[in-house]
N, C-alpha and C positions, 0 to 999 in steps of 0.2 A: 503493500500500499504506500501511497505517496504521503507526505508528512502531513499527520492531522487527519488523515482520511478514515472513513467510518465505513462500516459495510452498507451496500446499497438498501439493505432491508430496513434500515433505519433512518434513512435519508428523510423520511417525512415526521420525524419524531416531533412533537409539539414545542414549541418556544411560546412562553406567556406573552401577553399583553398587558402592560400595565395602566392601559386608560382609564380603569376603574378609579387609579389613584390620579395620576396626572399623565398629559400627552407628551410631555417633554421639559427639558431643563426651563423652558421660557414660558411654560403653561402659566398663565396669570393666576391660575386657581392657587399655586404654590404661595404667591405672596398674600393671596386672601386668607390662605389657611393660617398663616404664620401671624397675619395681622388678627385675626380671630384668636389664636391661641395668645397672643400678646394681651389682647383686650380682656380675656379671662383671667389672665395671668394679673394683669394691673388692678382688677376689681378684686382679687384675693389679696394683693398688697394691701390694699386700702384696710383690710381688716386686721392689719398687724396690731398686736396688743390687745385685740378685743376679747381673744380667747381665754388669757390669762385676767384680763379685766371682768370677765364674765363669773370668775369663781365665787361660789357662793349662790349662785342663781341657776340651776340645773336646767330648767326650761329654757333659759336664754342660751346657755352654753350649748344645749342639744341644737337649737336652731341655727346657731353659729357653725356648730360642727356640720351640718346637713349642707349649709350654703357654701361652706369653705371647702369641703370635700368635692361638692359638685363642681366648683370652678375649677379646683385642682385637676379632676378628671377631664373636665373640657380642655384646658390648656395640654394634659399630657396626650388626649386624642389626636389634637392638631399637630403637636410637634413630633409625635412618633409616627404618625401618617407621612409627614413630608420627610422624616429620616428613614423610615421604611422605603419609601420610593428611591431615595439615594442610594441607599444600600442595596437593594435589590438590583437596580440598573449598574450599578457599579460590579457586581458580583459576576454579570456576564460579560463585562468588558473591562476586566483587569489591565488591558493593553491600551486602554484610551485614556490619556491624561485629564481630557475634559470631564469626564465622568467621576476621577479620582480627585479632581478639585473641587467639582460640585458637592460631592460627598462630605469632603472635609470642611466647606465653607458650611453647609447645612447643620453639620455637626456643631461647630463653633457658634453659629447663630442661635441654634436650640439651646446650647449650654448658657448663651448670654440670657436668653429669656428664662431659662427655667431658675437661674440663680436668683433671680429676685424674689422668687416665691420660696427661695431656702429656708427661711425664717418660719415657715408654716409648720412642717413635723418637727423643728426644734422647739416652736412655741407649744404644740402639743404634748411634748414630753417635758415640759415643765409641770405639767397638770399631775396631780397623782392619780392613782388608780381609781380611787372612791370618786374621785370627781368626775372622772371620764364615764364611769359605769353609772352614776345619777345622771349623768346628760343624756346617756344612751336609753335608759329607762323612760325619760321624759319625753324622748322624740322619736318615733318610729323610723322616721325619714334617715336620721343619722344611726340609729341602731342597726340598719343593713349592713352599714360599713364596719362593723366591730370586729370580722377577722383581718381587713386592712390595718385598723388601728393595733390590733393585737402584733402585727407584723412590725409596724412603726415602731411599737414600745419595746420590740426585742433589742433595737438599736441604742436604746436610752444609755445604757452604761457606757458606750462606746463613742458617743458624740463629743464634739468639739466645740469651742467659742464659734459665735456667728461668723466672725471675721475668718477663722481658719476654715470652717466649711465652705465658705464663699470662695476662699482662695483656691481650695481644692476642686471645686466646680469650675471656676474660672480658667484653671490650668489643665483641666480634663480633656481638651480638644488637642492640646499640643502632645500630650502622654499619649493619646490614641494615635497619632502619626507614627509611633513604634510599631503598633499594630498594622496600621496601613502600609509601612515599608514593609514589613514581613509578607503581608498578602500579596504584594505587588512583586516582590521578589520571586515568591512561588508561583506566582501567575505567569511570569515571564519564562520560568525554568522550561528548558527544553531538554529531554533526555535522549541521548543518541543510543540506539538499540540496533546494532548491525547497519544497515543503509536506512533504517527509519529513524524520524524525530517523532518523539511522543511527548503530549503534555503530562503534567503530574498524575493526573486521573487516569490516563490511558496506561503510565508505567505502571501504576499500583494495579491496575486491573489484569497487566499481561503476567502478574505474579501467579495467576490462576491459570494460565495458559497450559494446555496439555502438553506441548513440546519443551524438555527440559532445556534445550538451546534457546529457545525465545524466552522463557523465564530467567536463565542465567543472565541473557544480553540485556533485559530490561533493569534487572536487578544492579549490575555492574554498572549500568549507564546511570541509574538513579543515584547510586552511590556516589560515582563522580561528580553528577551535577550538583549534589547537596554539598560534596565536599570543596567545591569552587566557591559555594554561598555560605558556608560556616561562618565566615568573620562576620557577614551581615546579619545573618540569621542568629548567631550566639549573640551578638551585640542587641539586638531585639529582645531576646529572652532575657540578658541580664539585666537590661535596662527597665524593662516590664516588672522584673522580680524585685529591683532595687525599689522602685517605686512603692511598690506594695510592702516592702519591707519597711519603708520610712512611714508611710501611712499606719501600717498595723501598729508601729511602735507607738506612736502618736494616740491612736485608739485604744491602746491597751488590750489588743487581743494577745491571747497567751501564745499562739503558734500560727504559721501561715494559712492554716486550713481553717481556723477559728471562723473566720469572717463567712466563708463558704458555709460552714454549718449553720450559721445564724440566719443566712439568706435561704438555705433550704428548709430551716425550723426542724434541724435534725439534730439528735443529741451526738456529741463526739465518742460517747460510749458505743452507740449503735455502729457508728461507722468503724471504730475499732473492732467491733465484734465480726463485723462484715469481713473486713481485712484479713483477719485472724482465721475465720472459718475458710476462706479461699485459699489462703497460703498453706494451711494445713492440709489442704486436699491437692497442691500441686502434684505430688508423685502419683498420687493414684487417678489423677484425671488427666492433665497436661503431658506429664512425663510418659504415663504410660500409654496414652494416645499417640502421640509422635513415636514412640518406638515401635508401635504396632504397624503405624502408617511407613515408617522405615522399612518393616520386613515386608508389607505388601508392594512397594516401590522396588524392593531388591537391594537395599541399601542399609549399610551399618549404621549410618546418622544420615540425616536430612540435611541438606543445604538449606540456608534460612530461605531461599526463594522457594524452596520445596513444600514450605508450610502450609501453604493454601493450595497445592497442586491438586487437579482433579484427579481421582483414582482411576476413573475411565481415560485411557491414554489416547482415546479417539477425540476428533475435534467437537467441543462440548456443544450439546444442544443449545440453539439459539430460539430465544422467545421473541415473537414479534410483539409489538406494541399492543396491539388488539389483543392479542392472545393474553399477555400480561394482565390487560386491563380487567379481561374476563375472569381470569382466576382471582385477582384481588377482590373484584366486587362478589364473585359467588361464595369465597370464603368469609366475606363480612356480611354476606346476607345469612350464612349458616350460623350466626351468631345472633343477629336478629335484623329482620329486614330494613329498619330504620338506620343501621349502620352503612348497609350497602347504599341505601337512598343519599345519605349525606356526602359519601365518598363519591358517588357517581356524579355528582354536580362538577367536580374538580375537572372531569373528562370532559364534559359537555361545555364548560367554559374554557377561555384561556387562560387558566389558572396554574398551570406546570410548565415546568422549563426542563425538559429532559434532554434535549440535544446536546452532546458533548462538542465543544469547538474551543479554538485557539481563543485565549483571553478569559474564558470562562473559569472560575474558581473551581477547584476540587470539591469532592463531598457532596454533602446531600442535608437538606434542612426543610421545614414548613414553618414559614415566618406568620405569626399570627396578624401582623399589622397592629390592628387596633380592634375592639370588640363591636364598634359600629361598622366595621368594613368585613373583608373575608381574608383568610389566610392565602398565602401563595406557595407553592411546593416547587422545590429545586431539587435536582440529581442529575447525574450523568449515566444516562441508559444505555448499556452497551449489549444489552440483550442476553445476559447471561442469567443463571438462576438467582445469583445474588442480587443482580440488579432487580428482579421481580421482587424479591424479598424486601429490597430496599425500598421500592415503590409501596409496598404494604405498609412498611415501616413509617415512611413520612406521611402517608394517608392517614394513618392512626394518629399521629400528630394533627392533623388537619381537621380530622372528625372531633377529637379531643377539643381543640380549639373553637370549633364551631357549636359543640354541646355548652361549652362555658360562656359563650359570647354574650347570652342574655343577662348574665350577671355584672356586666360592664368592665373596662378594661382592668381597672383596679382590682377587682374580685376575682376575675377569669384569670389573671396571671397565676400560675401555678409554679410552686416551689420544683427544682430539679428533681428531686427524688420522687416526686410523682409524676413530673412530665413525661417521663421515658414510659409510663404504664402502657397507654394506649398504642404506643408505635411498637413496643416490642410484643405486645398481645396480639396486634394486628399481624405482625411478621409470623408469629407462632402459628396463628390460624391458616396462613398460606401454606407454611411448611406441612402442617398436617395434612393438608389436602394433596400436596404434591407427593407425600410418602404413602398416603392412602391409595392413590393412583398409580403408585410405581409398579413395574413389574419386579418379579423376584431378583431377576439380575442387577436391577438398578437400586434395589434397597439400600444396598452396602455402601454406593456411593452418596446416596441422599442422607443416609444416616451419617457418613462421614462430614458431608456438609453441614448438618445441623450440630454437630458437635464442635466443629470448627467455628461455627457462628457463636457458640456458647462460649467456647474459649476466647473468641477474639472479644466478646462482651463482657465477660466475668473475668477471667485469668488474666488477659491482656490490659483491661484498663484498671485492674487492681496492681499489676506491674506499673502501669503508667502513674498511678498514686504514688506509689513508694518510690519511684523515680523521682517524681516532683517534690516529696518530701526530703529526700536525700539532697537535691538539687539547691532546695531554698535553704536547708541548712549550710550547705557549702557557701551560698551566695551570702549568707550572713557574716561570714569571715573575709569576703572582698570579693571581687570579679573572678567568674569562674570561666576559665578559657575553653574554647572548644575540644582542646587537647584533654583538659580537665573533666569535661563533660562524658567525653566518650567512655571511660572506664566504669563511670556511675553506671551510664546507661547500659553497658555491656554485662555488668555484674547483675543487675536487677532483670534484666531481660534474660539472662542465662538461668537465673535461678527459677524462673517461672516457667520457660521452656524444656528445661532439663538437658541431660545430657545427649538424648537421641537428635537433636537440633544444634548443627554448627553454626557459629556466628561469624561467617567467612569475612575476609577483610572488606573493609567499605561499610559493614553493617555498623560500625560505631557512629556513623553520620546521621542514620536513620531517625534520631530524635528530632532532628531538624525540621521534619514534614509535619509533625503533630501538632496541629495548629491550637488544639486547645490549651496548650502549655503557655500560649502567648494570649490568646483570646480570653481564657477564662480559667486562671491558675485554679486547681481543684476541682475542675468540674467532673474528671473522667470518672471519679466513684460512683457517680449518679447512673452511669450505665450498667456497674455490676448491681448496684442498690435496685434499679429498676428491672433488671433481668431475674434475679433471684425472688423479687417481689411478685413479678407476673407468672413465676413458677408456681408460688404459692397460690395465686388466683388461679392458674390453669386447673390446679388441684380441686380447688373449690366449684370449679365449671364441671369438671368431670363427675363430681359427687351430685351436683343439682343443676342440671343444664336449664331447666325451666325456671328455676328460682334465682339463678345466676344473673342472666341478663339484665333485668331491671335493676338489680343493684349495683352492678357492674356500670350501667348507664348514669345512674343516680352518682356513682363515685366520679365519672368523668364531667357530669354537670355542674359537680360543685366546685370546680377550678381550683381556686387557691384558698376556698373559705374554711378548709378543715386542714388539719396537721395529718400527716402520714399515720400516726396512731390514730387518730379518729376516723380516717377514710378507711382503714382496714378492719375496724372493730366490727362492723356487721357482717364480715365474712368470718369472725372468730378467731382473726389472725393478730398477733403481737409481735411487731418487729424489733423491740426492744429485747426479745430474749435471744440468744445466741442459736438456741434450737431452731428458731426460725430461719437463719442463714444456712444454719447445717443441713435443714431439710431440702433448701434450694440447690445446694451442692450435690447433696445426695441424689438428686434428681439426674443432674449432668452426670454423675458416676455412672449410674444405672445405664445410661446412653452408651457409656465407654464399655460397660459388661456385655451390652448387647452386640455392639460392634466387635468385641472381642470373640464373642461366640460365632460370628459372622467369617471373621479372619482364620 
């Protein structure tokens, strides 16, 4: 194929149209939206001091809370809509400086507008719990925002002075330019694999190619491309980590992960129990599986580019877009017709961007925009089984975001620990369908794919979490060069993969493309959290299919109004217990048992 070519079968993959948001950078609606957000924000600013001033008058404070939060949400909706348009547009044009400038300028303008109302949550946190509770009891309109206020109050012990909080907001756009530099560096990355030139997404996809020489060429090409860019990518990672380190110190967070735990409304002990449960099973799950896979491929040990190699060495089956759509919709309908109906809308409208192309970011996501609009789905579809599962995953997010939208933007926003629930569950529905329809000869390969997805989502993400923990600890002592990052990466990944996987020369640079390390430090454990949580939900569904669907829909529709403990209580599940995580790991271990029997 020529550079960045794609199979003819996928020439007509959908690209989104963002007209529902804005028609272009010069659309006058952008300025109108920013003006409306500014007006709402200015009206909120006029209430400065009124909330503290209403102490002792629960009825008045309740009225002010309803009014203030309403203005705040209006401003958020306007700023987030414009910001989403800028981000979505730039994500498919990382090679276009005009979109990069537009995204950066919008981010700066939005931060400047939002900074004027920074006082709002700070002033609310000057109130005592009993004062807020009395106000909420006095005003039903304010009471509906109790979950949002709960989340605001969690940050109370870590807040700074008004001036310092304002300074952090004002400088946020400049700090974000390090993320922009990181994204643009990877967006322009070209991987030489033999005579081909691949994007990052294409190179990563090539790692599952049935031909060993093509996997090796892509892996080595990617290693070389990353090595050439590690000075820039490493500087981005170091700078983001230093910025976080300084802010964490001022806010008195106990460790670098603490702010993420707070945002997720999750106990640090629960994350530690999750990590311990997964690491404890490295030998019985990942080490054992890769040993079995090496045997099947006729090797003493796998090269790292063999980790996701298909067991069927024939050209992997390609799934056309229409076929993938029907598979996903049928699987969603098996849960409940309403889930399929909500997912179908995204295919009927131009709300999905699936076509890989130069300048487009790698990865996949569903962007909720705001609750008064609709999500957009982003992926790089290349027709393989994993791409079908990725489509199901991102549509799970989209359905979740759609169900929670009636709550409004502030309440629909879901902590990361629950945000992955619908996506992983949707992916599991499609896999179950693939496995049920598979011929006996294909079952082993499908089972291997399921195990590898579990390893990538649970074991690999916990290894990423451990890498971040060690990197940030090293960064606290000073800048960590790419040469110093490499041994941390190799040691942590080596212990998770086990002796049956060789970390060949060049693999020491692979940390550089894991965008979560720069975009959202300590995000990654949420994937393992969500995956094992979904395993527990899947068991609940198997026990009572009819009773499960309404409870599950209710969980998703609750958005961010419940903590993860509250959300799982109707299913009789308690994620604070280590046994909860052990159970999820045991289910993955049973898949390896079944695979071993087939081997």
